[in-house]
C-alpha positions in Angstrom: -44.8 17.0 -4.6 -41.8 14.9 -3.7 -41.1 14.7 0.0 -37.6 15.7 1.0 -35.3 13.0 2.3 -33.5 13.1 5.6 -30.3 14.0 3.8 -32.0 16.8 1.9 -33.5 18.3 5.1 -30.1 18.1 6.8 -28.3 19.7 3.9 -30.8 22.7 4.0 -30.3 23.0 7.8 -26.5 23.2 7.3 -26.8 25.7 4.4 -29.0 28.0 6.5 -26.4 28.1 9.3 -24.7 31.5 9.7 -21.3 29.7 9.8 -22.0 27.7 6.6 -19.3 29.5 4.6 -16.7 28.5 7.2 -18.0 25.0 7.3 -17.6 24.8 3.5 -14.1 26.1 3.8 -13.3 23.2 6.2 -14.8 20.6 3.9 -12.9 22.0 0.9 -9.7 22.0 3.0 -10.2 18.2 3.6 -10.7 17.6 -0.1 -14.2 16.4 0.5 -13.0 13.6 2.8 -15.9 11.1 3.3 -15.1 10.3 6.9 -13.3 13.3 8.5 -11.9 13.3 12.1 -13.3 16.1 14.3 -11.0 17.8 16.8 -11.6 20.4 19.5 -9.0 22.4 21.2 -6.6 25.3 20.7 -3.1 26.3 19.6 -1.0 29.2 20.6 2.2 30.4 19.0 4.6 32.4 21.1 7.8 34.3 20.1 10.5 32.4 22.0 12.5 35.6 22.5 9.8 38.1 23.7 7.1 35.8 24.8 4.6 37.7 22.5 1.6 35.7 21.3 2.1 35.6 17.5 -1.1 33.6 16.8 -3.9 32.0 18.7 -6.5 29.6 17.3 -9.5 28.0 19.2 -12.2 25.8 17.8 -14.8 27.5 19.9 -15.1 29.9 17.0 -15.7 27.1 14.5 -19.0 25.6 13.3 -20.0 23.0 15.9 -16.9 24.2 18.0 -14.7 21.7 16.2 -12.2 21.4 13.4 -12.4 18.7 10.7 -9.3 17.1 9.3 -8.7 14.3 6.8 -9.1 10.7 7.7 -6.0 9.9 5.6 -7.3 6.4 4.8 -5.4 5.0 1.8 -8.2 2.7 0.6 -10.2 4.1 -2.4 -13.3 2.1 -1.2 -13.3 3.8 2.2 -12.4 7.4 1.2 -11.7 8.2 -2.4 -10.4 11.8 -1.8 -7.9 10.7 0.9 -6.9 7.7 -1.2 -6.2 9.9 -4.2 -3.9 12.1 -2.1 -2.1 9.1 -0.7 -1.6 7.7 -4.1 -0.1 11.0 -5.2 2.3 11.0 -2.2 3.3 7.4 -3.0 4.0 8.3 -6.6 6.4 11.1 -5.6 8.0 8.9 -2.9 8.7 6.1 -5.3 9.7 8.4 -8.2 12.2 10.3 -6.0 14.0 7.1 -5.4 14.2 6.4 -9.1 14.9 9.8 -10.6 15.9 12.1 -7.7 14.1 15.1 -6.2 12.7 15.6 -2.7 16.2 15.9 -1.3 17.3 12.8 -3.3 20.2 13.6 -5.8 19.4 13.1 -9.5 22.4 10.8 -9.8 20.3 7.9 -8.5 18.9 7.5 -12.0 22.3 6.2 -13.1 22.6 3.6 -10.3 21.9 -0.1 -10.7 18.1 -0.3 -10.4 15.6 -3.1 -10.8 11.8 -3.6 -10.7 11.4 -7.0 -9.1 8.3 -9.2 -8.7 8.3 -12.0 -6.2 5.3 -14.5 -6.1 3.9 -16.9 -3.6 4.4 -20.6 -4.2 1.7 -23.0 -5.4 -0.7 -24.3 -2.7 -2.7 -26.3 -5.1 -3.9 -26.0 -8.8 -6.4 -23.2 -9.5 -8.4 -22.1 -12.5 -6.5 -19.6 -14.7 -6.9 -17.6 -17.8 -5.4 -18.5 -21.1 -6.3 -20.4 -24.2 -7.3 -23.4 -22.2 -7.4 -23.8 -18.4 -5.2 -26.6 -17.2 -6.0 -29.1 -20.0 -5.2 -32.8 -19.3 -5.2 -35.5 -21.8 -5.5 -38.4 -19.4 -8.7 -37.0 -17.8 -7.7 -38.2 -14.4 -9.3 -37.3 -11.1 -7.9 -36.4 -7.7 -8.3 -38.6 -4.6 -11.5 -36.7 -3.9 -13.0 -37.7 -7.3 -12.7 -34.2 -8.8 -11.1 -33.7 -12.3 -7.4 -32.8 -12.3 -7.9 -30.6 -15.3 -10.4 -28.1 -16.7 -9.9 -27.4 -20.4 -12.3 -24.5 -20.5 -11.4 -21.0 -21.7 -11.8 -18.4 -18.9 -11.6 -14.6 -19.4 -9.9 -12.6 -16.7 -13.2 -11.7 -14.9 -14.6 -15.2 -14.8 -15.7 -16.2 -11.4 -13.7 -19.4 -11.5 -10.4 -17.8 -12.1 -8.2 -18.2 -9.0 -10.5 -20.8 -7.4 -9.0 -24.2 -6.6 -9.8 -27.2 -8.9 -10.3 -29.1 -5.7 -10.8 -27.3 -2.4 -10.0 -30.5 -0.4 -6.6 -30.8 -2.1 -5.7 -27.2 -1.6 -3.2 -26.5 1.2 -5.1 -23.8 3.1 -2.9 -23.9 6.3 0.2 -23.4 4.2 -1.4 -20.5 2.3 -2.3 -18.7 5.5 1.0 -19.4 7.2 2.9 -18.2 4.2 1.0 -14.9 4.4 1.8 -14.6 8.1 5.5 -15.1 7.4 5.7 -13.0 4.3 7.5 -10.2 6.2 10.1 -12.6 7.4 10.6 -14.0 3.9 11.2 -10.5 2.6 13.7 -9.8 5.4 15.6 -13.0 4.6 15.4 -12.2 0.9 17.1 -8.8 1.4 19.8 -10.3 3.6 20.4 -12.9 1.0 20.8 -10.3 -1.8 23.4 -8.4 0.2 25.3 -11.6 1.0 25.3 -12.7 -2.7 26.5 -9.3 -3.8 29.3 -9.4 -1.3 30.3 -12.9 -2.3 30.3 -12.1 -6.0 32.6 -9.1 -5.4 35.0 -11.1 -3.3 34.0 -9.3 -0.1 33.6 -10.6 3.4 29.9 -10.5 4.0 30.1 -8.5 7.2 32.0 -5.7 5.3 29.4 -5.2 2.6 28.0 -2.0 4.2 31.5 -0.5 3.9 31.2 -0.8 0.1 27.5 -0.5 -0.9 24.0 0.0 0.4 20.9 -1.7 -0.9 17.7 0.4 -0.9 14.2 -0.6 -1.8 10.5 0.3 -1.9 8.0 -2.6 -2.1 4.2 -3.0 -2.4 2.1 -6.1 -1.8 -0.7 -7.1 -4.2 -3.3 -9.8 -4.0 -3.5 -12.2 -7.0 -6.7 -13.8 -8.2 -5.9 -16.9 -6.1 -5.9 -14.6 -3.0 -2.2 -15.0 -2.6 0.1 -12.0 -2.1 2.9 -11.2 -4.4 5.4 -8.4 -4.0 6.5 -5.7 -6.4 9.7 -3.8 -5.4 12.0 -1.2 -6.8 15.6 -2.1 -5.8 18.5 0.3 -6.0 22.2 -0.1 -5.2 24.1 2.9 -3.8 27.5 3.6 -2.3 27.9 3.0 1.5 26.6 6.5 2.3 23.3 5.9 0.4 21.8 8.1 -2.3 24.6 10.7 -2.1 27.3 8.1 -2.7 28.2 6.3 -6.0 28.3 2.5 -5.8 31.5 0.6 -6.4 32.7 -0.1 -9.9 31.8 -3.8 -9.7 28.1 -3.0 -9.0 26.0 -3.5 -12.2 22.4 -4.3 -13.1 23.5 -7.8 -13.9 25.1 -8.3 -10.5 22.0 -7.1 -8.7 19.7 -9.2 -10.9 21.8 -12.3 -10.3 21.7 -11.7 -6.5 17.9 -11.2 -6.6 17.3 -14.5 -8.4 19.8 -16.4 -6.2 18.4 -15.1 -3.0 14.7 -15.7 -4.0 15.5 -19.3 -4.8 17.4 -20.0 -1.5 15.2 -18.3 1.1 13.6 -20.8 3.5 11.6 -20.0 6.6 10.2 -22.7 8.9 7.0 -22.3 10.8 6.8 -23.3 14.5 6.2 -27.0 15.0 2.6 -27.8 15.8 1.2 -31.3 16.5 -1.8 -30.4 14.4 0.1 -29.1 11.3 3.7 -30.1 11.8 6.5 -27.9 10.5 6.1 -26.2 7.2 9.0 -24.9 5.1 8.0 -21.6 3.4 9.6 -20.3 0.2 9.1 -17.8 -2.6 7.4 -19.0 -5.7 9.4 -20.0 -8.7 8.2 -17.1 -10.8 10.7 -14.2 -10.2 10.7 -11.3 -12.5 13.6 -8.8 -12.7 13.4 -5.8 -15.0 16.2 -3.4 -15.4 15.3 0.3 -15.1 17.4 2.5 -17.4 17.3 6.3 -17.5 18.1 6.1 -21.2 14.8 4.7 -22.0 15.7 1.1 -22.8 13.8 -0.3 -19.7 10.3 0.3 -18.3 9.4 3.9 -17.8 10.3 5.2 -14.4 7.1 7.3 -14.1 5.0 4.2 -15.1 6.7 2.1 -12.4 5.9 4.8 -9.8 2.3 5.1 -11.0 2.0 1.3 -10.9 3.1 1.2 -7.3 0.9 4.1 -6.4 -2.1 2.4 -7.9 -1.8 -0.7 -5.8 -1.1 1.1 -2.5 -4.7 2.4 -2.6 -6.2 -1.1 -2.8 -7.1 -3.3 0.1 -7.9 -6.9 0.2 -11.5 -6.0 -0.3 -10.9 -4.4 -3.6 -9.7 -7.6 -5.2 -12.1 -9.8 -3.4 -9.2 -11.3 -1.4 -10.6 -10.5 2.0 -12.3 -7.4 3.6 -11.2 -3.9 4.6 -12.6 -4.4 8.1 -11.6 -6.7 10.9 -13.6 -9.9 11.6 -14.7 -10.2 15.1 -16.3 -13.6 15.2 -17.3 -16.6 13.1 -20.5 -15.0 12.0 -18.6 -12.1 10.5 -16.8 -14.6 8.3 -20.0 -16.2 7.2 -21.5 -12.8 6.3 -18.4 -11.5 4.5 -19.1 -10.8 0.7 -16.3 -13.0 -0.5 -15.9 -16.3 -2.6 -15.9 -19.7 -0.9 -12.2 -19.9 -1.5 -11.5 -16.7 0.4 -14.0 -17.6 3.1 -12.2 -20.9 3.7 -8.9 -19.0 4.1 -10.6 -16.8 6.7 -11.9 -19.8 8.5 -8.4 -21.3 8.4 -7.0 -18.2 10.0 -9.6 -18.4 12.7 -9.0 -22.1 13.5 -5.2 -21.7 13.4 -5.4 -18.6 15.5 -6.3 -20.7 18.6 -3.3 -23.1 18.1 -0.8 -22.2 20.9 2.2 -22.4 18.6 0.7 -19.8 16.2 -0.6 -17.3 18.9 2.2 -14.8 18.2 1.1 -14.6 14.5 -2.3 -13.1 15.7 -4.1 -14.9 12.8 -7.5 -14.1 14.1 -6.8 -10.4 14.2 -5.6 -10.6 10.5 -8.2 -13.0 9.2 -9.7 -10.2 7.2 -6.5 -10.0 5.1 -6.0 -13.8 5.1 -3.2 -13.8 7.6 -1.1 -11.1 5.8 0.2 -8.6 8.3 1.9 -5.2 8.0 1.7 -2.2 5.7 0.9 -2.5 2.0 4.0 -0.3 1.2 7.3 -0.4 3.0 10.7 1.1 2.1 14.2 1.2 3.4 15.3 4.3 5.2 17.7 5.5 2.5 15.5 4.9 -0.5 13.9 8.3 -0.7 11.8 10.8 1.3 9.0 10.0 3.7 5.2 10.4 3.8 5.7 12.8 6.8 8.1 15.0 4.8 5.8 15.1 1.8 2.8 16.1 4.0 4.9 18.8 5.8 5.9 20.2 2.4 2.3 20.2 1.3 1.2 22.1 4.5 3.9 24.7 3.9 2.8 25.1 0.3 -0.9 25.5 1.3 0.1 28.1 3.9 2.4 29.8 1.3 4.9 30.4 4.0 8.1 29.8 2.1 10.3 32.7 3.2 9.4 33.2 6.8 10.3 30.6 9.4 9.7 32.4 12.8 11.6 31.4 15.9 8.5 30.4 17.8 7.1 27.9 20.3 3.8 26.3 19.7 1.5 25.2 22.6 -1.3 22.9 21.5 -4.2 21.2 23.3 -6.4 18.9 21.2 -8.9 16.2 21.9 -10.9 13.8 19.7 -14.5 15.1 19.2 -16.0 12.4 16.8 -15.8 11.5 13.2 -17.9 11.2 10.0 -20.6 13.3 8.4 -24.3 13.7 8.9 -26.4 12.7 5.9 -26.6 16.2 4.5 -23.0 16.9 5.1 -22.1 13.7 3.3 -24.0 14.9 0.2 -22.1 18.3 0.2 -18.7 16.6 0.8 -19.3 14.3 -2.2 -20.1 17.3 -4.3 -17.0 19.2 -3.2 -14.8 16.0 -3.9 -16.3 15.7 -7.4 -15.7 19.4 -8.1 -12.1 19.2 -6.9 -11.5 16.0 -9.0 -12.9 17.7 -12.1 -10.7 20.7 -11.6 -7.7 18.5 -11.3 -8.6 16.7 -14.6 -9.0 20.1 -16.3 -5.7 21.4 -14.9 -3.9 18.1 -15.8 -5.3 18.2 -19.4 -4.2 21.9 -19.7 -0.7 21.1 -18.5 -0.4 18.1 -20.8 -1.4 20.3 -23.7 1.0 23.0 -22.8 3.9 20.5 -22.6 2.9 19.0 -26.0 2.9 22.5 -27.6 6.3 23.2 -26.2 8.0 20.2 -27.7 
């Protein structure tokens, strides 16, 4: 007879608890979150006019005297259910800025809109896919005695793709510092686009906000060479934002020209360091601008929104370009499950992190992401709705409280009471998440079939 595992015994214990049905309701409400946050406390809703208690909730009546809520982690490798929800929110956030909805007027679909890709510059030759990888007829070697070419044919998943031909020739400090200044490069790029648009329209640059407003949503993605490149949806509105039409001179071509001109001119200098010197940082020469047309002559808007949503759930660890956890010391770098190229980038972050001139960059704190700081997805204020608004709307939908908005005051007292699952609870949460995912697939297939039948 097979002996029960610790997880099996724990699952039986939970199932035998008299409050198991309520526990299962909580787990289902979190979507089967793999690492929920536990809270204890109470909330009381008073009528502001009469002082009457409309509703009172206390976790003392809950299983374990606590309430479980989603961890809301965006990374699929950390929590697939929360990551799936975050991807859905991102899809609607980006889509609303392209086609309208979520309090964004539908007229935005007729504005000048571009899907832009900006890349990092070269820090040294790396292996790549293609018919032949960097063939050289002269068969020369670098100063370290390594071949300057490769000539082999690599598929996309080959372990050499993205790795330097010569690690000693590769400019690791510049790679790390470029990541650390990527946010500043983007800010300068956006400023440059506005300035170029103003100049091309014959406007004084300081008066550009009186005529038009540039909005965007961007997502960062790690390439095979462990360098970040940026995908962005860029839209030009009138001075009041989405509710205002842009001026007559604003066209897709004007915006595309401004994007290419700004990307080629942006230059950010690092702080001077006796050890490294001063490095001038730029965008890479590969700049892609694709026009988005509501008439169907450009990339599909839903496909662009889905593309951005897909990458927002990925961390550095998903592509092998870092880890999804912070590195606390040198031993953590040595133990990280990454390639030698990525490990060298982490070590470069660690070494440069103690250089006085680079202290403000906090390179050691961001060594796990190779020096890249900030959120994977950022957007301008006027682009579309917010994550907070989407979550609030979902809460209202779940509570089915569309018609009644009471004049009430809510008094809440909450405290953190732990996180995560016991082994048995983890098994049950996984089963709940799988059931919910299967139900979504069935509902999605039925909806697609219904739409196809109605055409």
